[in-house]
Structures are given as C-alpha cells and as structure tokens.
C-alpha positions in Angstrom: 14.1 93.5 -18.3 13.0 90.1 -18.2 12.1 89.0 -14.7 14.0 85.4 -13.6 14.0 85.3 -10.0 11.5 83.1 -8.3 9.2 80.5 -8.5 6.9 82.4 -10.4 7.6 85.6 -11.9 6.7 89.3 -10.8 5.0 90.3 -13.6 4.8 94.1 -15.2 2.3 96.2 -15.8 2.1 96.9 -19.9 -0.8 98.7 -21.3 0.0 98.3 -25.1 2.1 96.4 -27.7 2.7 92.7 -27.1 2.0 91.3 -23.5 4.5 88.5 -22.6 3.9 85.6 -20.5 5.4 88.1 -17.2 3.5 91.1 -18.2 0.0 92.0 -17.0 -2.5 93.9 -17.8 -5.1 96.6 -16.0 -7.0 93.8 -13.8 -10.3 95.2 -16.0 -8.8 94.5 -19.3 -7.6 91.0 -17.7 -11.1 89.7 -16.4 -12.3 90.5 -19.7 -9.8 89.0 -21.9 -9.9 85.8 -19.5 -13.5 85.8 -20.4 -12.1 85.4 -23.8 -10.5 82.3 -23.4 -13.6 80.8 -21.6 -15.4 81.3 -25.0 -12.5 80.0 -26.7 -12.6 76.6 -25.0 -16.3 76.1 -24.3 -17.1 74.6 -27.3 -14.3 71.9 -27.3 -14.3 71.2 -23.6 -18.2 70.4 -24.1 -18.1 68.6 -27.3 -15.5 66.2 -26.5 -17.5 65.0 -23.4 -20.7 65.1 -25.3 -19.1 62.6 -27.9 -17.8 60.1 -25.0 -20.9 60.1 -23.1 -19.4 62.1 -20.1 -21.0 64.8 -17.7 -19.8 68.3 -19.5 -20.2 70.0 -16.2 -17.6 68.0 -14.9 -15.5 68.2 -18.0 -15.6 72.4 -17.5 -14.7 72.1 -14.0 -11.3 70.2 -14.3 -10.4 72.1 -17.6 -10.3 75.3 -14.6 -8.3 73.3 -11.7 -6.4 71.4 -14.7 -5.2 75.2 -15.7 -4.4 76.1 -12.2 -2.1 72.6 -12.3 -0.5 73.3 -15.2 0.0 77.4 -13.8 1.6 76.1 -10.9 4.1 73.2 -12.7 5.4 75.6 -14.8 5.8 78.9 -12.1 3.0 80.6 -14.0 5.9 81.1 -17.2 3.7 79.4 -20.2 0.7 80.8 -21.3 -1.7 77.5 -22.0 -5.4 76.6 -21.2 -5.6 73.1 -20.3 -9.2 71.6 -22.1 -10.8 68.4 -22.7 -8.5 66.1 -25.4 -10.0 65.0 -28.5 -7.6 62.3 -28.6 -8.8 60.1 -26.3 -12.1 60.0 -28.1 -11.6 56.9 -30.2 -9.7 55.2 -27.7 -12.3 55.6 -24.8 -15.0 54.6 -27.3 -13.3 51.5 -28.5 -12.8 50.6 -24.9 -16.3 51.2 -23.3 -18.4 50.1 -26.3 -20.0 53.3 -26.1 -21.6 54.9 -28.8 -20.7 58.4 -29.7 -23.0 61.0 -28.1 -25.0 58.8 -26.4 -25.0 58.5 -22.7 -21.8 56.1 -21.6 -22.7 53.0 -19.3 -19.1 52.3 -18.3 -17.4 55.5 -17.9 -15.6 54.1 -15.2 -13.8 51.9 -16.9 -12.6 54.9 -19.3 -11.4 56.6 -16.4 -9.4 54.0 -15.3 -7.1 54.2 -18.5 -7.2 58.2 -18.5 -5.8 58.1 -15.4 -2.5 55.2 -16.5 -2.4 58.2 -19.5 -1.9 60.8 -17.2 0.7 58.7 -14.8 2.7 57.8 -17.5 2.3 61.2 -19.0 3.5 62.3 -15.7 6.3 60.2 -15.6 7.7 61.1 -19.4 7.8 64.9 -17.6 10.2 63.5 -15.0 12.2 62.2 -17.5 12.3 65.4 -19.3 13.0 67.8 -16.5 15.9 65.7 -15.5 17.7 64.4 -18.0 16.8 67.8 -19.8 15.0 68.4 -23.4 17.5 68.1 -25.3 16.6 64.6 -26.4 13.3 65.6 -27.2 14.4 68.2 -29.7 16.8 65.5 -31.4 13.5 63.4 -31.4 11.1 66.4 -32.3 13.9 69.5 -34.3 11.7 72.0 -35.9 10.8 70.7 -39.0 8.8 68.2 -36.9 6.9 70.7 -34.5 5.7 72.6 -37.2 4.6 70.1 -39.0 2.4 68.7 -36.3 1.4 71.9 -35.1 0.1 72.3 -38.8 -1.7 69.0 -38.8 -3.6 70.0 -35.7 -4.9 72.6 -37.4 -6.0 71.0 -40.2 -7.4 68.0 -38.9 -9.4 70.4 -36.6 -10.8 72.0 -40.4 -13.4 69.4 -40.9 -14.9 69.8 -37.4 -14.8 73.8 -38.4 -16.4 73.5 -41.9 -18.6 71.2 -40.6 -20.2 73.3 -38.2 -19.9 76.5 -40.1 -21.9 74.6 -42.8 -24.7 73.7 -40.8 -24.6 69.8 -40.8 -25.8 67.4 -38.8 -27.6 63.7 -38.8 -31.2 65.8 -40.0 -29.1 68.2 -42.5 -26.3 65.8 -44.0 -25.8 68.8 -46.5 -25.8 71.8 -44.4 -27.7 74.7 -45.7 -26.6 78.4 -47.3 -28.0 80.9 -44.5 -25.1 78.4 -41.8 -22.5 79.3 -44.3 -23.1 82.9 -45.1 -23.5 82.9 -40.5 -20.5 81.6 -40.3 -18.7 84.1 -43.2 -19.9 87.1 -41.0 -18.5 85.4 -37.4 -15.0 85.5 -39.2 -15.2 88.5 -41.5 -16.4 90.3 -37.9 -13.6 88.7 -35.9 -11.6 90.1 -38.7 -12.8 93.8 -38.3 -12.8 93.7 -34.8 -9.0 92.9 -34.8 -8.3 95.1 -37.6 -10.2 98.6 -36.9 -11.6 98.4 -33.9 -10.9 100.9 -31.3 -8.5 101.1 -28.5 -9.4 97.6 -25.7 -12.1 96.5 -27.9 -9.2 95.4 -30.9 -8.0 92.7 -28.2 -11.2 90.9 -28.1 -11.9 89.9 -31.4 -12.7 86.7 -30.4 -15.6 87.5 -27.8 -16.8 90.7 -29.9 -17.4 89.3 -33.2 -18.7 86.0 -31.7 -21.0 88.1 -30.1 -21.9 90.4 -33.2 -22.6 87.1 -35.3 -25.0 85.6 -32.6 -27.2 89.0 -32.5 -27.3 88.8 -36.1 -28.4 85.2 -35.7 -30.7 86.0 -33.2 -32.5 88.5 -35.5 -32.9 86.5 -38.6 -33.7 83.3 -36.8 -35.8 84.5 -34.0 -36.4 87.6 -35.3 -37.3 87.1 -38.7 -38.0 83.6 -38.9 -35.5 82.0 -41.3 -33.3 79.0 -39.9 -33.6 76.8 -36.7 -34.2 79.6 -33.7 -32.2 80.0 -30.7 -34.0 77.3 -27.7 -33.7 79.2 -24.7 -35.9 76.8 -22.8 -32.6 74.9 -21.8 -31.2 78.0 -19.5 -34.5 78.8 -18.0 -34.9 75.2 -16.8 -31.5 74.9 -15.6 -30.6 75.9 -12.0 -28.3 78.6 -11.2 -25.8 76.3 -9.1 -25.8 72.5 -9.0 -23.1 70.0 -8.1 -21.2 68.2 -11.0 -21.9 64.3 -11.4 -18.7 62.7 -10.1 -17.7 59.1 -11.1 -15.0 56.9 -9.3 -12.7 55.0 -12.0 -12.1 51.5 -12.6 -8.9 50.1 -13.5 -9.2 47.5 -16.1 -6.1 46.2 -18.2 -7.8 45.6 -21.5 -9.1 49.4 -20.8 -5.6 50.9 -20.0 -4.5 49.1 -22.8 -6.4 51.1 -25.6 -6.4 54.0 -23.8 -3.1 55.0 -22.3 -1.0 54.6 -25.4 -2.7 58.2 -26.0 0.2 59.8 -24.2 2.1 59.9 -27.2 -0.3 62.0 -29.1 -0.5 64.3 -26.1 3.0 64.9 -25.7 3.2 65.8 -29.9 0.5 68.3 -28.8 2.3 69.9 -25.9 5.2 69.9 -27.7 3.9 72.0 -30.7 2.1 74.2 -28.5 4.9 75.1 -26.2 7.2 75.8 -29.4 4.6 77.4 -31.2 3.9 79.4 -28.2 7.7 80.3 -28.1 7.7 81.1 -31.7 4.8 83.9 -30.9 6.6 85.3 -27.7 9.9 85.3 -29.0 11.0 83.4 -25.9 12.8 79.5 -25.3 10.2 77.8 -23.6 11.8 74.8 -24.1 13.5 74.2 -20.7 9.7 74.3 -19.4 8.6 71.1 -21.3 9.1 68.5 -18.6 7.0 70.9 -16.2 4.6 71.6 -19.1 4.3 67.5 -19.3 4.3 66.9 -15.5 1.4 69.4 -15.1 -1.0 67.7 -17.8 -0.4 64.7 -16.5 -1.2 65.3 -13.1 -3.9 67.5 -14.4 -5.4 64.3 -16.6 -4.8 61.9 -13.5 -7.0 64.5 -11.2 -9.7 64.8 -13.9 -9.5 61.2 -14.4 -10.4 60.7 -11.1 -13.5 62.4 -10.5 -15.2 61.3 -13.6 -13.4 64.3 -16.1 -12.2 63.8 -19.3 -7.8 63.8 -20.4 -6.5 67.3 -20.4 -4.4 68.8 -22.8 -2.6 72.0 -23.4 -5.3 73.9 -25.6 -4.8 75.0 -29.7 -8.1 76.5 -29.4 -6.2 79.4 -26.9 -3.1 79.3 -28.4 -5.4 81.3 -31.8 -6.2 83.3 -29.3 -2.9 84.6 -28.2 -1.6 84.5 -31.9 -4.8 87.1 -32.9 -5.1 89.3 -29.6 -0.9 88.8 -28.8 -1.5 88.9 -25.2 0.4 86.1 -23.6 0.3 87.1 -19.9 -0.2 84.1 -17.9 -2.4 85.7 -15.3 -5.2 86.1 -18.4 -5.1 82.3 -17.6 -5.7 82.2 -13.7 -9.2 84.3 -14.7 -10.0 82.2 -17.2 -9.4 79.0 -14.9 -11.7 80.3 -12.2 -14.6 81.0 -14.2 -13.9 77.9 -15.8 -14.6 76.5 -12.3 -17.7 79.0 -11.6 -19.1 77.5 -14.9 -19.0 74.1 -13.6 -21.1 74.6 -10.8 -23.5 76.6 -12.8 -25.9 74.6 -15.1 -27.7 77.6 -16.3 -24.5 79.5 -17.6 -23.3 76.1 -19.2 -26.5 76.1 -20.9 -26.5 79.8 -22.2 -23.3 79.1 -24.0 -24.7 76.1 -25.4 -26.9 78.1 -27.2 -24.5 79.9 -29.6 -25.3 78.7 -33.2 -23.5 75.9 -34.8 -22.7 78.4 -37.5 -21.6 80.9 -34.8 -18.7 78.5 -33.3 -18.1 77.4 -36.7 -16.7 80.9 -37.9 -14.7 81.5 -34.8 -13.2 77.4 -34.8 -12.6 78.8 -38.8 -10.5 81.7 -37.7 -8.8 79.7 -34.5 -8.0 76.7 -36.3 -7.0 78.5 -39.3 -4.4 80.5 -37.0 -2.7 77.1 -35.5 -2.1 75.9 -39.0 -0.7 78.9 -39.8 1.9 79.0 -36.7 3.9 76.2 -38.3 5.1 78.8 -40.7 6.4 81.1 -38.3 8.2 77.7 -36.7 9.6 77.2 -39.8 10.9 80.5 -40.7 12.2 81.2 -37.8 14.7 78.2 -37.1 15.2 78.2 -41.3 13.9 75.2 -41.9 15.4 74.3 -45.5 13.0 73.4 -47.5 15.0 72.6 -50.2 16.3 69.7 -48.6 14.5 66.7 -49.9 13.9 64.8 -46.2 12.2 68.3 -44.8 10.3 68.7 -47.8 9.2 64.9 -47.8 8.3 64.4 -44.2 6.8 67.9 -44.2 4.5 67.3 -47.1 3.5 63.9 -45.7 2.2 65.2 -42.3 0.2 67.9 -43.6 -2.0 65.5 -45.9 -2.1 62.7 -43.3 -3.7 65.6 -41.0 -5.4 67.3 -43.4 -7.4 63.7 -44.5 -7.5 62.5 -41.1 -5.9 59.3 -42.4 -6.7 56.9 -39.4 -4.7 53.8 -38.7 -5.5 50.7 -36.5 -2.4 49.2 -34.7 -3.2 46.2 -32.0 -6.8 47.0 -31.2 -5.5 51.0 -30.8 -7.2 53.7 -33.4 -4.6 56.4 -34.3 -6.4 59.5 -35.6 -5.1 62.1 -37.7 -3.3 63.9 -35.6 -1.7 60.6 -34.3 -0.5 59.0 -37.8 0.6 62.8 -38.8 2.7 62.6 -35.5 4.0 59.2 -35.4 4.7 59.2 -39.1 6.1 62.2 -39.6 8.4 61.4 -36.8 9.2 57.8 -38.1 9.9 59.2 -41.8 12.1 61.9 -40.8 14.5 59.8 -38.7 14.6 56.8 -41.1 15.4 59.8 -44.2 18.2 60.6 -41.8 20.0 57.4 -41.3 22.0 57.7 -44.5 23.0 61.4 -43.8 23.7 60.9 -39.9 27.4 61.0 -40.2 27.6 63.7 -42.4 25.3 65.9 -39.7 22.8 66.8 -41.5 20.4 67.3 -38.1 21.6 70.6 -38.5 20.1 71.7 -41.6 16.9 70.7 -39.7 
C-alpha cells in the first residue's frame, strides 16, 4: 500500500522488481546505485561549466547540494538528480562575451542572470503550487510533453555521436577506433542489463562503462592503438581542495539575456516529471509546483557562489529507465557523493580520464532512452495521431529538436530544445483554435 502520511515517505524495503520512489533497496545496493547516478551525471555536469568557463568542481559541489534542495522541496517523492543546465550555455556566452571552452573573465555577470532566472522559476513554482497544476496541463498536454521529452533526447544526440566518433578540434572527422569503442560500450551496457546475474543487472551503466574503460585502457595504453589515457592529472591533483567560489554581479543587460531560459527549464522539468510518472505508473503532477520551486531555489543558491544554473537531469532519468529503480533515497547517496567530489580534485581528475568514446557510448544509451520515453507518454495517455493537429505538432517538434534549430529573438538565442518547446506549444494551440468550441482538447 502506498504511504501518503507525513511530508516524507516511509521507505519500505523491497529487494526485487521495480523499486518505486517510496521504496528502498538494502543499504549496500542503494550506495552502489547512488554511485552509478554520479557516473551518469558527471560528464554533462562537468562539460557545461567547462564550455561556459566556470569552475567544474564548484558545479559538481552544487549539483549535489541542489539535489538535496530538490529532495526536500518535493518531500522525497520525485526521484531526480539536478545538474548543470545546457540551456544556459548560449545566453551566458552571449551575456559575458566569452569564448566557448575558454576561461570566462565575466563569470560574475552571468551569475547575476542565473540567480534572476532561478528567482523567476521559483515564483512560477509558487503560482503552480497555489493555483494548481491544471493550467500547466492545459498549456502542455501529453502530446506536447511527449514531444518535448523526445526533442530533449534528440537534440542531445549529436553530442553523443560526436563523442562516440572521437570528433574534436584536432580530429574533425573522428576515427574508427573511437566508433568501435562506443559500440563496445553500449553493447556492454545492453548485455549487463539483460544477461547479468543478480544485482549486477541493476548496474548496467556503471559496469558497462567500466568494462569499456578497461578495454580502451588495454587497446590504447597497452597495445598503443589510439590516444592513451593520461593519468598525470590524477597524480598531480590534491585529494582535498576548496572550490573557487565567485560572487555574483547584477547587470540589467545580462539578466535580460539569461533570465528567459526559465521557459526552457520549466519545459524540461515538466517533461522529466511526466516521463518519470509514466515509468513509475504514478501521477506526480501534484508535485510540479514544488519541483519548480526546488529547482529555482537550487539555481539561485548555485549562482550565488559561482555555479551554473541547475535542472533535473535527463541522463539520470535514462538510468532509472534502464534499472527500473526509482527510490529517492538513491539520490541522497548520489548527492552526498557529488558534494564530496566537489572537494576532491583528485577524484574529479580520475573521472575526467574516462575516454570520450566511452562517454559517447553511454550517452547513446541514455539519450536514446530519453527520446524513447516519449512513446510511453503518448501510449499511456492514448494520444491520437490520426488527429492532424497532434501529428503535425509532434513532427515539427522532433525535427526542430533533432536538427537543433536555433532562433535569435530580441538578442536571446533559443537552441533546439527551446525552439522545439516554444514552437510546439504555439503551433499546437494555434491549430486548436478552430476546434476549441467542439472540445477537441480531449483528444490530446
């Protein structure tokens, strides 16, 4: 029977099958699964600040703290990990005049905009919590949330393929070794998920990634094929170190450029919660307002000390789809590990030795599962694709996302997620005006 008493659930012990948010595994398994979520989030949580010129260790630290803030906000009832949001990259670079991947001399300006976005986000969450979530559902029914979830997975696909192919500034065409390593990686993940015995089957990302890492180490470092893994950074990094915090500076122009990102954050969070609800078979919509508040506060706290804007992570949603483990206690462990990593440059340096093709192979699995979750949303909500309004809206959103269609609006650039999200919302409701009196919304 589902526990609904108290602000936090009473997690019931369960050792097999699907583990729901208010259930838990034995302590040892929970610890290991928490580590797997850290591995899943690490690449993106580090990559986003590196592109924007932020301190990666600060972002790692605040991803853990943000996950704890979110956990408290939703009463431990929505399983999610919060990490660096890619939606901020374009606006931050535009607002600070920085070059992607280079140290950012104007981080403080970006932080002011990030805090403003978080404040607006939290206020919208308060409005949803007070007025209810139905207006959000009318604005973004299942046909739209599914399209947005799919677009999120598809817009990330080129990142996964680029990494899996070994593409970089020095190697724009990539190489075949990287592609074969990526294939080995997602094959290993699949084999572990389907054929591994016992608890090992619950750790496909961690074990599959580890097997691929060792294979690459043997081929590159042992046999001399491909770029060897360089451990000099690990040896030089201290075990413990204080992250480099930065104080924000508030600028009207920077805030104007960065704050509109909140539209994308809302769409991402809504899509993620809908997807998790579909995977768990539970209606998590009543927690939408609290989720927005938690994410908004987390973004404000992160920005106040030099971290990036935060968002619920699709990568960890993909891990949940693979493992079928949704216990929120797992994310407490992941958050604690991330906080420790934020103070450990050596461990961070070790994780950064994971070869790009291995990360690419893992990303192919995780991002693909995100996109595939859209199908479940549509099926379970009986979306009628014989209805032209639904079919055209989804088709346009998928292509805008997959092609990463970018659009500049008043000095603010929307990437594929933004154009797919906003475009789908506008198109869907515009196409529904003629049928609105007939109640055609019910078919969506």
